C-alpha positions in Angstrom: 113.3 -184.6 85.4 113.1 -188.4 85.3 114.6 -190.2 82.3 112.2 -192.9 81.1 113.1 -196.3 79.6 111.3 -196.0 76.2 111.7 -198.6 73.4 114.4 -197.5 71.1 112.2 -197.8 68.0 110.3 -194.7 69.2 113.5 -192.7 68.9 114.8 -191.3 65.6 118.1 -190.3 63.9 117.2 -186.7 63.3 114.3 -185.6 65.6 115.7 -187.2 68.7 119.1 -185.6 68.1 117.6 -182.2 67.7 115.7 -182.6 71.0 118.9 -183.7 72.8 120.8 -180.7 71.4 118.1 -178.2 72.5 117.8 -179.8 76.0 121.6 -179.5 76.4 121.8 -175.9 75.2 118.6 -174.7 76.8 117.9 -176.8 79.9 115.7 -174.2 81.5 113.5 -173.9 78.4 113.8 -170.2 78.0 114.2 -170.3 74.2 111.0 -171.3 72.3 112.3 -170.5 68.9 112.2 -173.4 66.4 115.1 -175.3 65.0 115.8 -174.5 61.3 117.0 -177.4 59.2 118.1 -176.2 55.8 118.4 -179.1 53.4 118.7 -176.8 50.4 115.6 -177.2 48.3 113.5 -177.7 51.4 113.7 -176.1 54.8 112.0 -177.5 57.9 111.2 -175.5 61.0 111.0 -177.9 63.9 109.1 -176.9 67.0 111.2 -176.4 70.2 108.7 -178.6 72.2 106.6 -181.4 70.8 106.2 -185.2 71.0 106.2 -187.4 74.0 105.7 -185.5 77.3 106.4 -186.7 80.8 102.9 -188.4 81.2 103.2 -190.2 77.9 106.7 -191.5 78.5 105.6 -192.6 82.0 102.6 -194.5 80.5 104.8 -196.2 77.8 107.4 -197.3 80.3 104.9 -198.8 82.7 102.9 -200.5 79.9 105.9 -202.2 78.4 107.2 -203.2 81.8 103.8 -204.8 82.5 104.2 -206.9 79.3 107.8 -207.8 80.1 107.0 -208.8 83.7 104.0 -210.9 83.1 104.7 -213.5 80.3 101.8 -215.9 79.9 99.3 -213.7 81.7 96.3 -211.9 80.1 97.0 -208.2 79.9 94.3 -205.6 79.3 94.3 -201.8 78.8 91.1 -200.0 79.9 91.2 -198.1 76.6 93.8 -196.6 74.3 97.0 -196.0 76.4 97.5 -192.7 74.5 95.9 -191.2 71.4 98.5 -192.4 68.9 97.7 -195.2 66.4 101.3 -196.5 66.1 101.8 -196.9 69.8 98.5 -198.5 70.4 99.0 -200.8 67.4 102.3 -202.0 68.8 100.8 -202.6 72.2 98.0 -204.6 70.7 100.5 -206.6 68.6 102.1 -207.7 71.8 98.9 -209.4 73.0 97.3 -206.6 75.1 93.6 -206.1 74.6 91.4 -203.0 75.1 88.4 -203.4 77.4 86.7 -200.2 76.1 87.0 -197.9 73.1 87.8 -194.2 73.5 84.1 -193.3 74.0 83.9 -195.6 77.0 81.8 -198.3 75.2 82.7 -201.9 76.3 84.6 -204.0 73.8 85.1 -206.8 76.4 82.5 -207.5 79.1 83.4 -207.1 82.7 82.4 -210.7 83.3 85.3 -211.7 81.1 87.9 -210.0 83.3 89.3 -212.3 86.1 91.1 -211.4 89.3 94.4 -212.7 88.1 94.4 -210.6 84.9 96.6 -207.5 84.5 94.7 -204.3 83.8 96.6 -201.2 82.9 95.0 -197.8 83.6 95.9 -195.4 80.6 97.5 -192.0 80.9 94.1 -190.3 80.9 93.2 -192.0 84.2 89.8 -193.6 84.8 86.6 -193.0 86.7 85.9 -193.8 90.3 83.1 -196.1 89.1 85.5 -198.2 87.0 88.1 -198.3 89.8 85.3 -199.7 92.1 84.3 -202.3 89.4 87.8 -203.6 89.1 88.1 -203.7 92.8 85.0 -205.8 93.0 86.5 -208.2 90.5 89.7 -208.4 92.5 92.0 -206.7 90.1 94.7 -204.6 91.6 95.5 -201.7 89.3 98.0 -199.8 91.5 101.2 -201.4 90.0 100.3 -200.6 86.4 98.4 -197.4 86.8 99.8 -195.0 84.2 97.6 -192.0 85.0 99.6 -188.9 84.2 100.8 -187.1 87.4 99.5 -183.8 86.0 96.0 -185.2 85.6 96.1 -186.4 89.2 97.2 -182.9 90.1 94.0 -181.6 88.7 92.0 -184.2 90.6 93.7 -183.3 93.8 93.1 -179.6 93.3 89.4 -180.2 92.6 89.2 -182.3 95.8 90.8 -179.5 97.8 88.4 -176.9 96.3 85.4 -179.2 97.1 86.4 -179.4 100.7 86.4 -175.6 100.8 82.8 -175.6 99.4 83.7 -174.5 95.9 81.9 -175.8 92.8 84.3 -177.2 90.1 84.0 -176.0 86.5 85.9 -178.4 84.2 87.1 -177.0 80.9 87.1 -180.1 78.7 85.5 -182.3 76.1 82.7 -184.2 77.7 83.4 -187.5 75.9 87.2 -187.4 76.3 88.6 -190.1 78.6 90.5 -187.6 80.7 87.5 -185.3 81.2 85.2 -188.3 82.1 87.8 -189.3 84.7 88.2 -185.8 86.1 84.5 -185.3 86.3 84.0 -188.6 88.1 86.7 -187.8 90.7 85.6 -184.2 91.1 82.0 -184.9 91.7 83.0 -187.1 94.7 83.8 -184.0 96.7 82.1 -181.1 94.9 79.2 -180.1 92.6 80.9 -180.3 89.1 80.1 -179.0 85.7 81.9 -179.4 82.3 82.0 -176.6 79.7 83.6 -176.9 76.3 84.7 -173.4 75.4 84.5 -169.7 76.1 81.1 -169.5 74.4 79.7 -172.0 77.0 81.4 -170.0 79.7 79.4 -167.0 78.6 76.3 -169.0 78.7 77.2 -170.1 82.2 77.9 -166.5 83.2 74.3 -165.6 82.4 73.0 -168.2 84.9 75.5 -166.9 87.5 74.2 -163.3 87.0 70.5 -164.5 86.9 70.1 -163.3 83.3 69.0 -166.8 82.3 66.2 -168.7 84.2 67.5 -171.5 86.4 64.9 -173.8 84.9 66.7 -173.8 81.6 70.0 -174.9 83.1 69.5 -178.7 82.7 68.3 -178.2 79.1 71.7 -176.7 78.2 74.2 -178.6 80.4 72.2 -181.9 81.0 74.6 -184.8 81.8 77.5 -182.5 82.0 76.8 -181.6 85.5 76.8 -183.7 88.7 73.6 -185.1 90.2 71.6 -182.5 92.1 73.4 -179.6 90.6 71.4 -176.4 91.5 72.6 -173.3 89.6 70.9 -171.0 92.2 73.0 -172.6 95.0 76.1 -174.1 93.4 77.3 -171.1 91.4 78.1 -168.9 94.4 81.7 -170.2 94.8 83.5 -171.6 91.8 87.0 -172.7 90.6 88.1 -173.7 87.1 90.2 -176.8 86.3 90.9 -178.3 82.9 91.4 -181.3 80.8 95.2 -181.0 80.6 95.3 -181.2 76.8 93.0 -178.2 76.1 94.5 -174.9 75.0 96.0 -173.3 78.0 95.2 -169.9 76.7 91.5 -170.8 76.3 91.4 -172.3 79.9 92.9 -169.0 81.2 90.4 -167.0 79.1 87.5 -168.9 80.5 88.8 -168.5 84.1 89.4 -164.8 83.5 85.9 -164.4 82.1 84.2 -166.2 84.9 86.2 -164.3 87.5 84.9 -161.1 85.9 81.4 -162.4 86.2 81.9 -163.2 89.8 83.3 -159.7 90.4 80.3 -158.2 88.7 78.0 -160.2 91.1 79.9 -160.1 94.3 82.4 -157.2 94.0 86.2 -157.1 93.8 86.7 -157.0 97.6 85.0 -160.3 98.2 86.3 -162.1 95.0 88.6 -164.6 96.8 85.6 -166.0 98.7 83.7 -166.7 95.4 86.4 -167.5 92.9 89.4 -169.8 93.4 92.7 -169.2 91.6 93.6 -172.5 89.8 96.3 -171.5 87.4 98.6 -174.1 89.0 96.6 -176.9 87.3 97.7 -176.1 83.8 99.9 -178.8 82.3 103.5 -177.7 81.7 103.8 -179.9 78.6 100.7 -178.5 77.0 101.8 -175.0 77.9 105.3 -175.6 76.4 104.0 -177.2 73.2 101.6 -174.4 72.6 104.1 -171.7 73.3 106.5 -173.5 70.9 103.7 -173.5 68.2 103.3 -169.7 68.6 107.0 -169.3 68.1 106.9 -171.6 65.0 104.2 -169.4 63.5 106.5 -166.4 63.5 108.4 -168.0 60.7 107.6 -167.2 57.1 106.7 -170.8 56.1 104.7 -172.1 53.1 102.7 -174.7 55.0 102.5 -176.6 58.3 102.5 -180.4 58.8 101.2 -181.6 62.2 101.6 -185.3 63.0 99.6 -187.3 65.5 96.6 -189.4 66.2 93.3 -188.0 64.9 91.6 -188.4 68.2 94.4 -186.6 70.1 93.0 -183.5 71.8 96.3 -181.7 72.3 97.3 -182.3 68.6 94.0 -181.0 67.3 94.6 -177.7 69.2 98.0 -177.3 67.6 96.4 -177.9 64.2 93.9 -175.1 65.1 96.6 -172.7 65.9 98.5 -173.4 62.7 95.4 -173.2 60.6 94.9 -169.6 61.6 98.0 -168.6 59.7 98.8 -170.9 56.9 97.8 -174.1 55.0 98.0 -177.0 57.5 97.9 -180.7 56.9 97.1 -183.0 59.9 98.5 -186.5 59.2 98.9 -189.6 61.3 102.1 -190.7 59.7 104.3 -190.8 56.6 102.0 -193.2 54.8 99.6 -190.3 54.4 102.0 -188.5 52.1 101.1 -190.2 48.9 103.5 -188.3 46.6 105.2 -184.9 46.1 101.9 -183.7 44.7 99.3 -185.5 46.9 98.7 -185.8 50.7 95.8 -187.4 52.6 95.0 -185.5 55.7 92.5 -185.1 58.5 89.9 -182.3 58.6 89.4 -181.9 62.4 86.2 -179.8 62.1 84.5 -182.4 60.0 86.1 -185.5 61.4 87.1 -186.9 58.1 90.1 -187.5 55.9 90.6 -185.5 52.6 93.0 -185.9 49.7 94.6 -182.7 48.6 96.8 -182.1 45.4 99.4 -179.5 45.1 100.1 -179.2 48.8 103.8 -178.5 48.2 104.6 -175.2 46.3 106.7 -175.5 43.2 109.1 -172.7 44.1 112.2 -173.7 46.0 113.2 -173.6 48.8 109.9 -175.0 50.2 109.6 -173.9 53.8 107.7 -176.3 56.1 106.7 -176.1 59.7 106.8 -179.6 61.2 105.5 -180.5 64.7 103.4 -183.1 66.4 101.2 -183.8 69.4 102.3 -185.0 72.8 101.6 -188.6 72.1 103.5 -188.9 68.8 106.8 -190.8 68.7 109.8 -189.0 67.3 110.3 -191.9 64.8 106.9 -191.0 63.2 107.8 -187.4 62.8 111.2 -188.4 61.5 109.6 -190.6 58.9 107.5 -187.7 57.7 110.5 -185.5 57.3 112.4 -188.2 55.4 109.5 -189.0 53.1 109.3 -185.3 52.0 113.0 -185.1 51.6 112.9 -188.1 49.2 111.0 -186.0 46.7 113.8 -183.4 46.4 117.1 -183.8 44.5 120.5 -182.6 45.8 119.5 -182.3 49.4 122.2 -181.9 52.1 122.8 -184.9 54.3 121.4 -184.9 57.8 124.8 -184.7 59.6 125.8 -181.6 57.6 122.4 -179.9 58.3 122.5 -180.7 62.0 126.1 -179.3 62.2 125.0 -176.1 60.4 122.0 -175.7 62.8 124.5 -175.4 65.7 122.6 -175.4 68.9 119.4 -176.0 67.0 117.7 -172.6 67.1 118.0 -170.2 64.3 
């Protein structure tokens, strides 16, 4: 796989070394067990896969190259490059400006963008409508388009299905940049509908089977379906694609459920004509990170700390997985660890921060699961680890711990 030119300050003295060790010893990614770092009074379990994925590193490399290659020119990002506050803050600090926020609301008017400006397309991609708008202005986005190749793979698969007269069901979050982009591209070639979860898939299944009146369809799905969507016509042949940062297991569960609905309606013998197999659209990085999280949760830990941007979809899913087993603290960086007794963390289900006391148990060794989302730099995770270590006395030094960990797995 390609090696990207990433600014050195995103690397770290401990986390990046662990990743390099694991890549060297397990290049085919067959071992999902975590790395155990035994510092004495505190033990960390580090996920086998986490942090910057291919798409994120690609976006960072291209964005910094755009800055380096265009001194003196105005540079814009359509919206946040990735969902990480540290990365976006550094980009903004270098003079880049966002045209929109993450909800697609304009921060800078289109009339302010000129043909000689540089506009970077973020890793999530963008809509057909925005591509056309930039083309009208005269901005060429091809050179600095950082759209993740795995997102484009989903678009291409949707286009292929549309040409075969399949309707596209997108598993995603309606307001997320990537889902907005996927919906926009998909509806160019096929009737398209967005569903959020398995519960909505069950609701959709009732329309497919005729158990819910077609007249109620627009009341439930509204703007989440393409113009002219007719449930009595467009649910005869379907395929499921996803926002690449959704839980892969949930996407598969949705696809399996809808396939069973189509089998109920049309029969097993004719299923390939009515349901398309789209398992090849699942993002490898999301899949690896989530499998690594399941392996982490096999450890007998006291708590989990998940690091990343609060608006990061893939990070929130890792938090959800961890919350099912043990106390989990979702933080954006080391500054949220206020002391050995107090942490300020994000409650994903309520979209707010909360301060919690007594998050670290008093009995030693304290066993901590540590991981992050796909858009979080190693340096941020490393800073969290170092901050926690600073609260404990007589800890082993990092070189000793890394040598004891051997290949990294334990």
